[in-house]
C-alpha positions in Angstrom: 81.2 -36.5 -80.3 84.3 -34.9 -78.8 82.5 -34.4 -75.5 81.5 -38.1 -75.4 85.1 -39.2 -76.1 86.5 -36.9 -73.4 84.0 -38.2 -70.8 84.9 -41.8 -71.7 88.7 -41.0 -71.3 88.1 -39.5 -67.9 86.0 -42.5 -66.8 88.7 -44.9 -68.1 91.5 -43.2 -66.2 89.4 -42.9 -63.1 88.7 -46.6 -63.3 92.4 -47.5 -63.7 93.3 -45.2 -60.8 90.6 -46.7 -58.6 91.8 -50.2 -59.3 95.4 -49.3 -58.6 94.5 -47.4 -55.5 92.5 -50.2 -54.1 95.6 -52.4 -54.3 97.5 -50.0 -52.1 97.5 -51.0 -48.4 95.9 -48.6 -45.9 98.0 -46.9 -43.3 97.0 -47.0 -39.7 97.0 -43.3 -39.9 93.7 -43.4 -41.6 91.8 -44.4 -38.5 90.1 -42.3 -35.9 88.9 -43.9 -32.6 87.7 -42.9 -29.2 90.1 -43.1 -26.2 89.2 -44.6 -22.8 87.8 -41.2 -21.7 85.5 -40.8 -24.7 87.7 -38.3 -26.6 88.5 -38.6 -30.3 91.9 -40.0 -31.0 93.1 -39.3 -34.6 95.8 -41.7 -35.6 97.1 -39.1 -38.1 98.8 -37.6 -35.0 101.1 -40.6 -35.0 102.7 -39.9 -38.3 106.5 -40.0 -38.0 106.3 -42.1 -34.8 107.0 -45.8 -34.1 103.9 -47.3 -32.5 103.3 -50.4 -30.4 99.6 -51.5 -30.3 98.7 -53.9 -27.6 95.4 -55.5 -26.5 95.2 -55.4 -22.7 93.2 -57.0 -19.9 93.0 -56.4 -16.1 92.5 -60.0 -14.9 95.0 -61.9 -17.0 98.2 -63.7 -15.9 100.0 -61.3 -18.2 98.5 -58.2 -16.7 101.9 -57.5 -15.0 103.1 -56.4 -18.4 101.4 -53.1 -17.9 104.5 -52.3 -15.7 106.9 -53.2 -18.5 104.8 -51.2 -21.0 104.8 -48.1 -18.8 108.6 -48.4 -18.2 109.2 -48.8 -22.0 107.0 -45.8 -22.8 108.7 -43.5 -20.2 112.1 -44.5 -21.5 111.5 -44.0 -25.2 108.5 -41.6 -25.5 110.8 -38.8 -26.5 112.3 -40.9 -29.3 109.3 -40.7 -31.5 107.8 -43.8 -29.9 104.4 -44.3 -28.5 102.3 -47.2 -27.0 98.6 -47.5 -27.7 96.6 -49.8 -25.5 93.3 -51.4 -26.5 91.4 -53.1 -23.6 89.6 -56.2 -24.8 87.4 -58.9 -23.2 87.9 -61.6 -25.8 89.8 -64.1 -23.7 88.1 -65.9 -20.8 86.3 -62.6 -19.9 89.5 -61.2 -18.4 88.5 -57.6 -19.0 85.0 -57.3 -17.7 85.2 -53.7 -16.5 83.9 -50.5 -18.0 86.2 -47.9 -19.6 86.1 -45.9 -16.4 87.0 -48.8 -14.2 89.8 -49.9 -16.6 91.3 -46.3 -16.6 91.2 -46.2 -12.8 92.8 -49.7 -12.5 95.6 -48.8 -14.9 96.4 -45.5 -13.2 96.2 -46.8 -9.6 98.0 -50.1 -10.1 100.6 -49.4 -12.8 100.7 -45.6 -13.2 99.8 -46.0 -16.9 100.5 -42.8 -18.8 100.5 -44.0 -22.4 97.3 -43.5 -24.3 94.6 -46.1 -23.7 91.7 -46.4 -26.1 88.1 -47.4 -25.3 87.3 -51.1 -24.9 87.1 -53.0 -28.2 86.8 -56.5 -29.6 89.9 -57.9 -31.2 88.4 -61.1 -32.6 85.2 -62.4 -34.2 82.3 -60.7 -35.9 82.5 -57.6 -33.7 86.2 -57.1 -34.4 87.2 -53.4 -34.3 88.3 -51.9 -37.7 91.8 -51.3 -36.4 92.2 -55.0 -35.6 90.8 -55.9 -39.0 93.6 -53.8 -40.4 96.2 -55.4 -38.1 95.2 -59.0 -38.7 94.3 -59.1 -42.5 97.0 -58.9 -45.2 94.3 -57.7 -47.6 94.0 -54.5 -45.5 97.6 -54.0 -44.1 99.4 -55.3 -47.2 102.0 -57.1 -45.1 100.8 -60.1 -43.0 97.8 -62.2 -42.0 97.7 -62.8 -38.2 95.3 -63.5 -35.4 95.3 -62.2 -31.8 96.1 -65.3 -29.8 95.8 -63.8 -26.3 95.9 -60.7 -24.2 99.0 -58.5 -24.6 99.8 -59.3 -28.2 101.9 -56.5 -29.7 101.9 -55.0 -33.1 104.9 -52.9 -34.1 104.0 -50.1 -36.6 106.6 -48.0 -38.4 106.7 -44.2 -38.9 104.6 -44.5 -42.1 101.8 -46.4 -40.4 102.6 -49.9 -41.7 103.1 -53.2 -39.8 106.7 -54.2 -39.1 106.3 -57.1 -36.7 103.9 -59.1 -34.6 105.1 -59.9 -31.0 103.6 -62.8 -29.1 101.7 -62.1 -25.8 104.3 -63.8 -23.6 107.2 -61.7 -25.0 107.7 -58.8 -22.6 107.3 -55.4 -24.1 110.8 -54.4 -23.2 112.4 -57.4 -24.9 115.7 -56.5 -26.5 114.3 -57.0 -30.0 111.7 -54.3 -29.3 114.3 -51.9 -27.9 116.6 -52.5 -30.8 113.7 -51.7 -33.2 112.8 -48.5 -31.3 116.5 -47.4 -31.3 117.3 -48.5 -34.8 116.3 -45.2 -36.5 118.6 -43.1 -34.3 121.5 -45.6 -34.3 121.6 -45.7 -38.1 121.7 -41.9 -38.4 124.7 -39.6 -38.7 125.6 -37.2 -35.9 124.2 -34.2 -37.8 120.8 -35.9 -38.0 121.0 -36.9 -34.3 121.7 -33.3 -33.4 118.4 -32.3 -34.9 116.1 -35.3 -34.2 117.3 -37.2 -31.1 115.7 -36.4 -27.7 112.9 -33.9 -27.9 109.4 -33.9 -26.5 106.4 -34.5 -28.7 103.8 -31.9 -28.5 100.7 -34.2 -28.3 98.3 -31.3 -27.7 99.1 -28.7 -30.3 101.4 -30.8 -32.5 104.2 -28.2 -32.7 107.4 -29.5 -34.2 109.8 -28.3 -31.5 110.1 -29.3 -27.9 107.7 -27.3 -25.6 109.0 -25.6 -22.4 107.7 -27.0 -19.1 108.6 -24.2 -16.7 106.8 -25.7 -13.7 108.8 -26.5 -10.6 105.9 -28.2 -8.9 104.1 -31.3 -10.1 101.1 -33.3 -8.8 102.8 -35.9 -6.5 99.9 -38.3 -6.9 100.6 -38.7 -10.6 104.3 -37.7 -11.0 107.6 -37.8 -9.2 109.0 -35.0 -11.2 111.0 -32.4 -9.3 113.8 -30.1 -10.7 116.4 -31.2 -8.2 115.8 -34.8 -9.2 117.0 -34.5 -12.8 113.7 -35.8 -14.0 111.6 -32.9 -15.3 110.5 -32.9 -18.9 113.1 -30.6 -20.4 116.0 -32.0 -18.3 115.2 -35.5 -19.5 114.8 -34.4 -23.1 118.2 -32.7 -23.4 119.9 -35.5 -21.4 118.6 -38.0 -23.9 119.9 -36.0 -26.9 123.4 -35.6 -25.4 123.6 -39.3 -24.5 122.6 -40.2 -28.1 125.4 -38.0 -29.4 128.0 -39.5 -27.1 126.8 -43.0 -27.6 126.1 -43.7 -23.9 123.1 -45.2 -22.1 122.4 -42.1 -20.1 123.3 -38.5 -19.2 122.7 -35.8 -16.6 122.7 -32.1 -17.0 124.0 -29.6 -14.4 124.1 -25.9 -13.7 127.7 -25.7 -14.9 130.6 -27.7 -16.3 132.4 -27.6 -13.0 129.3 -28.8 -11.2 129.4 -31.8 -13.5 133.1 -32.3 -12.7 132.7 -32.0 -9.0 129.6 -34.1 -8.7 131.1 -36.9 -10.8 134.4 -37.1 -8.9 132.9 -36.9 -5.4 130.4 -39.6 -6.3 133.2 -42.2 -6.5 135.7 -41.1 -3.8 135.6 -40.8 0.0 138.1 -40.0 2.7 141.4 -41.9 2.3 141.0 -42.5 -1.5 143.4 -41.5 -4.2 142.9 -39.9 -7.7 145.3 -39.7 -10.7 144.9 -36.6 -12.9 146.5 -35.5 -16.1 149.0 -32.6 -15.6 147.4 -30.3 -18.2 143.8 -29.6 -17.2 141.3 -26.8 -17.1 142.2 -24.4 -14.3 138.8 -24.7 -12.6 139.3 -28.4 -12.2 142.8 -28.0 -10.8 141.5 -25.4 -8.3 138.7 -27.7 -7.3 141.0 -30.6 -6.6 143.7 -28.6 -4.9 141.2 -26.8 -2.7 138.5 -29.3 -1.9 140.2 -32.7 -1.9 142.4 -31.8 1.0 139.4 -31.0 3.2 138.2 -34.6 2.8 141.5 -36.4 3.0 141.5 -37.4 -0.6 145.0 -37.6 -2.0 145.9 -37.0 -5.7 148.7 -36.8 -8.2 149.1 -34.8 -11.4 151.2 -36.9 -13.8 152.1 -37.3 -17.4 149.5 -39.9 -18.2 151.2 -40.8 -21.5 154.1 -42.2 -19.5 153.0 -45.8 -18.7 155.8 -46.2 -16.1 154.7 -43.1 -14.3 151.1 -44.4 -14.4 152.1 -47.7 -12.9 154.3 -46.1 -10.2 151.6 -43.6 -9.2 148.9 -46.3 -8.9 147.9 -47.1 -5.3 145.6 -49.7 -3.7 143.3 -46.9 -2.8 143.3 -45.2 -6.3 139.6 -44.9 -7.5 139.7 -42.5 -10.5 141.8 -41.5 -13.4 140.9 -38.1 -14.9 142.0 -36.7 -18.2 141.2 -34.1 -20.9 141.8 -34.5 -24.5 142.4 -32.1 -26.1 143.4 -30.3 -22.9 142.7 -26.7 -21.9 144.6 -24.6 -23.0 147.6 -26.4 -24.5 145.7 -28.8 -26.7 147.7 -31.8 -25.5 146.4 -35.1 -26.7 146.1 -38.2 -24.5 145.8 -41.7 -25.9 142.3 -42.4 -24.7 142.3 -46.1 -25.5 145.5 -46.6 -23.5 144.0 -44.8 -20.5 140.8 -46.9 -20.9 142.8 -50.1 -20.9 144.8 -49.1 -17.9 141.7 -48.1 -16.0 139.9 -51.4 -16.7 143.0 -53.4 -15.8 143.1 -51.7 -12.4 139.4 -51.4 -11.7 139.4 -47.6 -11.9 136.7 -45.2 -13.0 137.9 -43.4 -16.1 136.7 -39.8 -16.6 137.4 -37.5 -19.5 136.6 -33.8 -20.1 135.5 -33.9 -23.7 134.6 -30.2 -23.9 137.2 -29.1 -26.4 136.4 -31.8 -28.8 132.6 -32.0 -28.6 130.7 -35.2 -29.5 131.0 -34.2 -33.2 134.8 -34.7 -33.2 135.3 -37.4 -30.6 133.3 -40.1 -28.7 135.4 -41.4 -25.8 132.8 -44.0 -24.9 133.7 -45.8 -28.1 137.2 -46.0 -26.8 136.2 -47.5 -23.4 136.0 -44.4 -21.2 133.5 -44.7 -18.4 132.3 -41.1 -18.0 132.3 -38.2 -20.4 132.0 -34.7 -19.1 131.2 -31.5 -21.0 131.0 -27.9 -20.1 127.8 -27.5 -22.0 128.4 -23.7 -21.7 130.9 -24.2 -24.6 130.3 -26.1 -27.8 127.0 -27.8 -26.8 125.5 -24.3 -26.1 127.5 -22.6 -28.7 126.0 -19.1 -28.5 127.7 -17.7 -25.4 124.4 -17.4 -23.5 124.1 -20.6 -21.5 125.7 -21.9 -18.3 125.5 -25.7 -18.1 127.3 -29.0 -17.8 126.7 -32.6 -18.5 128.1 -36.1 -17.7 127.4 -39.1 -19.9 127.9 -42.8 -19.1 126.2 -46.1 -18.3 122.9 -46.3 -16.5 124.8 -47.8 -13.5 127.3 -45.0 -13.1 124.9 -42.2 -13.9 122.5 -43.5 -11.2 125.4 -43.2 -8.6 126.2 -39.7 -9.7 122.5 -38.8 -9.6 122.3 -39.8 -5.9 125.1 -37.4 -5.1 123.6 -34.7 -7.4 120.3 -34.9 -5.4 122.3 -33.7 -2.4 124.6 -31.2 -4.1 121.7 -29.4 -5.8 123.6 -28.2 -8.8 120.7 -28.6 -11.2 119.8 -26.9 -14.4 116.5 -25.0 -15.0 113.9 -26.0 -17.5 114.5 -22.9 -19.6 118.2 -23.5 -19.8 117.6 -27.1 -20.6 115.3 -26.0 -23.5 117.9 -23.5 -24.8 120.6 -26.2 -24.6 118.5 -28.7 -26.6 117.7 -26.0 -29.2 121.4 -25.1 -29.5 122.5 -28.7 -30.0 120.4 -28.9 -33.1 123.1 -26.8 -34.9 126.1 -28.3 -33.1 127.3 -30.3 -36.1 127.0 -27.4 -38.5 128.9 -25.1 -36.1 131.6 -27.5 -35.1 132.4 -28.6 -38.7 132.8 -24.9 -39.8 135.0 -24.2 -36.7 137.1 -27.2 -37.5 137.8 -26.0 -41.0 138.5 -22.4 -39.9 140.8 -23.5 -37.1 143.0 -25.7 -39.3 143.5 -22.9 -41.8 144.3 -20.4 -39.0 146.7 -22.8 -37.2 148.6 -23.2 -40.5 148.8 -19.4 -40.9 150.1 -18.9 -37.4 152.5 -21.8 -37.7 154.2 -20.1 -40.6 154.3 -16.6 -39.1 157.7 -15.4 -37.9 156.2 -13.6 -34.9 154.7 -16.7 -33.4 156.9 -18.7 -31.1 154.7 -21.9 -31.0 151.3 -23.1 -32.1 149.3 -25.8 -30.3 146.8 -27.5 -32.6 146.4 -31.3 -32.9 145.5 -30.9 -36.6 149.0 -29.8 -37.5 151.5 -32.5 -38.4 154.0 -30.7 -36.2 151.9 -31.5 -33.1 153.7 -34.2 -31.1 150.5 -36.3 -30.8 149.1 -35.6 -34.3 149.0 -39.3 -35.2 147.0 -40.2 -32.0 144.6 -37.3 -32.6 144.0 -38.6 -36.2 143.0 -42.0 -34.7 140.6 -40.9 -32.0 139.3 -37.5 -33.3 137.3 -38.9 -36.2 135.2 -35.8 -36.8 137.9 -33.2 -36.9 140.5 -31.5 -34.8 138.3 -28.9 -33.1 137.9 -25.1 -33.1 140.5 -24.3 -30.4 144.0 -23.0 -31.3 146.5 -21.9 -28.7 149.7 -20.0 -29.7 152.6 -18.2 -28.0 153.7 -14.8 -29.2 157.4 -13.9 -29.4 158.6 -12.4 -26.2 159.1 -9.1 -28.0 155.3 -8.7 -28.4 153.0 -7.7 -25.5 150.0 -10.1 -25.4 147.8 -7.4 -24.0 148.6 -4.9 -26.8 148.2 -7.6 -29.4 144.7 -8.5 -28.1 143.8 -4.8 -28.0 144.7 -4.5 -31.7 142.3 -7.1 -32.8 139.1 -5.8 -34.4 137.0 -8.9 -35.2 138.3 -11.3 -32.6 137.1 -10.3 -29.2 138.8 -10.8 -25.7 136.5 -12.9 -23.5 136.9 -15.5 -20.8 134.7 -18.2 -22.3 134.9 -20.1 -25.6 133.3 -22.1 -28.3 130.6 -19.6 -29.3 129.8 -18.8 -32.9 131.9 -15.6 -32.6 135.7 -15.8 -32.4 137.2 -15.0 -29.0 140.7 -14.9 -27.5 142.0 -14.9 -23.9 145.2 -15.1 -21.8 144.9 -18.3 -19.7 147.5 -16.9 -17.3 145.1 -14.1 -16.6 141.8 -16.0 -16.7 141.3 -19.8 -16.5 144.6 -20.5 -14.8 144.9 -17.3 -12.8 144.5 -19.0 -9.5 147.4 -21.4 -10.1 150.8 -20.7 -8.7 152.9 -18.8 -11.3 155.7 -21.3 -11.1 153.3 -24.2 -11.7 151.9 -22.3 -14.7 155.3 -21.8 -16.2 156.2 -25.4 -15.6 153.3 -26.7 -17.7 153.8 -24.1 -20.5 151.1 -21.5 -19.6 153.3 -18.4 -20.1 152.3 -14.8 -20.1 152.4 -14.7 -23.9 150.2 -17.8 -24.4 146.9 -17.0 -26.0 143.9 -19.3 -26.3 142.0 -18.7 -29.5 138.4 -19.9 -29.8 137.7 -19.9 -33.6 134.2 -19.0 -34.6 132.1 -19.4 -37.8 133.1 -16.1 -39.4 134.7 -16.0 -42.8 138.2 -17.4 -42.3 139.9 -14.7 -44.5 138.5 -12.0 -42.2 139.9 -13.8 -39.1 143.3 -14.3 -40.7 143.4 -10.6 -41.8 142.5 -9.6 -38.2 145.4 -11.6 -36.8 147.8 -10.5 -39.5 147.0 -6.8 -38.9 147.4 -7.1 -35.1 150.8 -8.9 -35.5 152.0 -6.2 -37.9 151.0 -3.4 -35.6 152.9 -5.0 -32.6 155.9 -6.5 -34.4 
């Protein structure tokens, strides 16, 4: 009797479960089809991707949309987006060819690289199971529809369910489609974008990290990729990630930060032009301008860009660029970015900012109207003191101009370094937020120490531009602190006394480092010029790492006590 009751209970719950389960809509991920070459294509591989499914034809008035489809796919394939084409002969016999002929037609005429499936029927009694799913609400759980003509598009979300049906005549790269593709990333916070934006999908082995493509040679019949053209897989992948973080349309990566600076500036000036520069800049940039601009008869002025009267009086009819840093290296001066942007637009100038010290986590100058954003990716973007790289971000229009110059200058980045940079950016938010926190505590400690002459840190209320920094540095005040020792202390002896904090020339790694700008980044400057802008022999630039802040403060305290 007990056995009969137990069996009845099992059957009852199985029945209930089956009824409930049958009401659940299927996902497109449950399908397996053959592609145009006869290989199995498992839609499970599309989990986590946005998908556009489109029925195609080779002899249709809309066949030109293949070009739009390919363009869209190339632009967004690294953003977890894919296009799946299904050739079909349901409308006026406009796709009569075999799979082989269709594949050849698509490749030769439109360079199609997105996956094409084998020829199917999208209507009638022979309708393919995928299209039964797409067109019947009883199967997809969302909408009833019918395929009205060739090139009808179905948008499928990351979970495999229909989001929208797009009419055949609406181009694949319509703004509504682009907005849908981009919506996931646009809605995410920076820490999520660091991890998930950009990247290359491993369609062969389904690894969850970007593969490395070390090749420097590509089949020219099927690809225009070439390392010096900024268009190899890993170059494009990391550029996309950086552009996402800075909120710009595009980005390029270079072999160094100075390469990004030089290529960007020389892309918009020629002989006889004039450039306005902020007084307090990275020494390498100053040396570049002072050395190279004269050779090409390019004039320039270093000014206090916060002084509107000085800006107006320095402006010339031949002025083409205004160049700033904020925070600046090494004095952490703050420039009102919005003010510079407004001045630039009013006078038809290209505005450029070196955003290295801030990183995209703390500040996005594009949101304040700046045209081009430069980073020494060697610093915070790389973050581990093992990469030499640079980047510039901006609109498609401006980046295309810089790219043309870059093709000739040859200052490109290798695939391996591109891959390392992309990997490093995944932890950018975690690192920078910790460095922000450590730096603020250390700046306060130094500010209150009687052996410190002055502290430069925009997070301190004592900083002359603290209010501006609060407005435009929305993520934090950065991991860089500069300070000036009392004249009675030898900066060299102080640095030698440190145990945890290491003396190095670079910055922004996970480890804390310190340097004398007068002896490193600004060594090539005239001593009088250095003193005039505040870079004294006792000025030290401290790159705060991710160590325990108490250990860092104790290290500073011990070194000060030993040399006081």
